[in-house]
C-alpha positions, -999 to +999 in steps of 0.1 A: +698+089-860+697+125-847+690+154-871+705+189-868+694+223-882+724+245-886+726+283-890+753+309-897+741+345-892+761+377-895+752+402-867+763+436-857+783+434-825+762+462-811+731+439-813+746+410-794+726+418-762+693+420-781+702+388-800+710+370-768+675+379-753+658+367-785+678+335-786+671+327-749+634+330-755+635+311-788+655+283-771+628+279-744+601+276-771+621+251-792+627+229-760+590+232-752+582+216-785+607+188-781+641+200-795+669+181-777+695+209-779+695+246-788+729+263-792+738+299-801+776+306-803+791+339-811+823+341-832+854+346-812+884+333-833+873+338-870+905+347-888+922+313-893+947+312-921+944+287-950+906+281-947+875+300-957+864+321-927+829+322-913+831+360-918+835+355-956+808+328-958+783+350-939+793+381-959+799+399-926+806+436-928+828+457-906+814+459-871+797+425-875+805+391-861+790+357-868+766+335-849+770+297-854+739+280-842+723+246-842+692+228-830+693+190-824+662+167-829+656+130-825+652+126-863+643+145-895+606+136-890+608+149-854+624+181-867+596+185-892+570+181-865+587+205-840+592+231-867+556+229-879+545+237-843+571+265-841+559+282-872+524+284-858+535+297-824+524+333-819+555+340-797+578+332-826+557+352-851+559+382-828+597+379-825+601+377-862+576+405-870+596+432-852+612+458-874+640+461-849+653+425-853+690+422-842+700+406-875+690+405-912+673+371-917+679+374-955+717+369-948+712+338-927+727+306-940+706+275-930+705+238-937+693+205-923+719+178-916+719+141-910+743+131-882+772+111-897+792+106-865+780+110-829+810+104-808 
């Protein structure tokens, strides 16, 4: 069964262009190592009544929106193999080392998920 890494990241709206460039390059690298899907979605309709909003979960501040992102793998073991290669890739290290990152990685929400339904 497929396996998914999921992310929720608050990001200043003014940094969306820089984030898009970083995500496009990251997606190419993840695909290169075998990821099946790489999706980066920017919050558009985040003020639904009666539910906990992504803005609240992500502790987004004024001027920020939320990225909802996921990467799909063949299995959890496939994810572990891909991510081991990703963490050794100098291109990823360079992207993460920048002091001008478009988001605060310490505010990122992350988890690995087994697929329950694939319809």
